[in-house]
C-alpha positions as CSV (number, residue, x, y, z in Angstrom):
1,M,0.0,0.0,0.0
2,P,1.4,3.4,-0.9
3,D,2.4,5.7,1.9
4,A,0.7,9.0,2.7
5,A,3.3,11.1,0.8
6,Q,2.9,9.0,-2.3
7,V,-0.8,9.2,-2.3
8,A,-0.7,13.0,-1.8
9,K,1.8,13.6,-4.6
10,Q,-0.2,11.3,-6.9
11,F,-3.5,13.1,-6.2
12,L,-1.9,16.6,-6.6
13,G,-0.3,15.6,-9.9
14,A,-3.5,14.0,-11.2
15,W,-5.9,16.9,-10.6
16,T,-3.4,19.7,-11.6
17,S,-2.8,17.9,-14.9
18,G,-6.5,17.5,-15.5
19,D,-6.7,13.8,-14.8
20,F,-9.8,13.9,-12.7
21,D,-10.6,10.2,-13.0
22,S,-7.3,9.3,-11.5
23,A,-7.7,12.0,-8.8
24,R,-11.2,10.6,-7.9
25,S,-9.8,7.1,-7.6
26,L,-7.4,8.4,-4.9
27,V,-10.1,9.7,-2.5
28,H,-12.8,8.2,-0.3
29,D,-16.4,8.9,-1.1
30,D,-16.9,10.6,2.3
31,L,-13.8,12.8,1.9
32,A,-13.8,16.0,4.1
33,F,-12.4,19.1,2.6
34,E,-11.7,22.4,4.3
35,G,-10.2,25.5,2.7
36,P,-10.4,29.3,2.9
37,I,-13.2,29.6,0.4
38,E,-15.1,26.2,0.4
39,R,-15.9,23.2,2.5
40,F,-17.2,19.8,1.4
41,N,-18.2,16.5,3.0
42,D,-18.1,14.3,-0.1
43,A,-15.6,13.6,-2.8
44,D,-17.8,14.4,-5.8
45,S,-18.5,18.0,-4.6
46,Y,-14.8,18.5,-4.0
47,L,-13.8,17.1,-7.4
48,A,-16.5,19.3,-9.1
49,S,-14.8,22.3,-7.5
50,L,-11.4,21.1,-8.6
51,R,-12.7,20.6,-12.2
52,R,-13.9,24.3,-12.2
53,L,-10.5,25.4,-11.0
54,G,-8.8,23.0,-13.4
55,G,-9.7,25.2,-16.4
56,M,-7.5,28.0,-15.1
57,V,-4.5,25.8,-14.0
58,T,-1.3,26.4,-15.9
59,G,1.0,24.4,-13.6
60,A,2.0,23.3,-10.1
61,E,5.5,23.0,-8.7
62,T,6.0,21.0,-5.6
63,R,8.3,22.7,-3.1
64,R,8.2,20.3,-0.2
65,V,6.5,17.1,1.0
66,F,6.4,16.1,4.7
67,A,4.8,12.9,6.0
68,D,4.1,11.4,9.4
69,G,2.3,8.1,9.5
70,D,-1.0,8.5,7.7
71,E,-0.7,12.2,7.2
72,A,1.2,14.2,4.5
73,C,1.7,17.9,3.9
74,V,2.5,19.2,0.4
75,I,3.7,22.8,-0.1
76,Y,3.5,23.8,-3.8
77,D,3.3,26.8,-6.1
78,H,0.0,26.8,-7.9
79,M,-0.1,28.6,-11.2
80,T,-3.3,29.8,-12.8
81,V,-4.3,32.1,-15.6
82,P,-5.7,34.9,-13.3
83,V,-3.2,34.4,-10.4
84,P,0.2,33.6,-11.9
85,V,1.7,32.0,-8.7
86,S,0.0,31.2,-5.4
87,R,1.8,29.3,-2.6
88,V,-0.4,26.5,-1.3
89,C,-0.1,24.1,1.7
90,E,-2.3,21.0,1.6
91,W,-2.6,18.7,4.6
92,Y,-3.8,15.2,3.8
93,H,-5.1,12.4,6.0
94,V,-4.8,9.0,4.2
95,R,-6.9,6.0,5.2
96,D,-6.4,2.6,3.5
97,G,-4.4,4.0,0.7
98,R,-6.8,6.8,-0.2
99,I,-7.4,10.4,1.0
100,A,-9.9,10.8,3.7
101,S,-9.5,14.5,4.3
102,V,-7.8,17.6,2.9
103,S,-7.2,20.9,4.6
104,V,-5.8,23.7,2.4
105,V,-4.2,26.9,3.4
106,F,-3.4,29.7,0.9
107,D,-3.9,33.5,0.4
108,A,-7.4,33.5,-0.9
109,R,-7.6,37.3,-1.4
110,P,-6.7,37.3,-5.2
111,F,-9.2,34.5,-5.8
112,A,-11.9,36.2,-3.8
113,A,-11.4,39.4,-5.8
114,L,-11.9,37.4,-9.0
115,A,-15.2,35.9,-7.6
116,E,-16.5,39.4,-6.7
117,A,-15.6,40.7,-10.1
118,G,-17.5,37.8,-11.7
119,G,-14.3,36.1,-13.1
C-alpha cells in the first residue's frame, strides 16, 4: 500500500494535470475538505470544484512534501491564468491508501477578488 506522501503527490499531480478520473480514484467517497473559500463533506463535490479550477490551472511546482504516518503535507506553487503564482499548503489524511481529508491553506484574497468581479 502506498504511503501518505505518495498518495498526496499522486493526487496533486492528477488533478493539476487535468486527470480527474485518477484523482477521484485516490479519495474516499466521504472525503472531508476544508479550505479558505469552500468546505465539502463528499468527494464528488470537492472534485467538481477542482474541475472548475482546473480550467484555469497552468501548472504546479511541488516545493516540499512532509509525511508522518497516515498524514502528509504538500507545499507547492500553484499557477493559474488569473493568479500567476499562489503558494499553497495542503494537509492530507490518508486511510487505507486513499485520501480521507484535505485541509488547504493559501492566500485567498486574489481569488476572492476574482469571484467578486464575476471572473
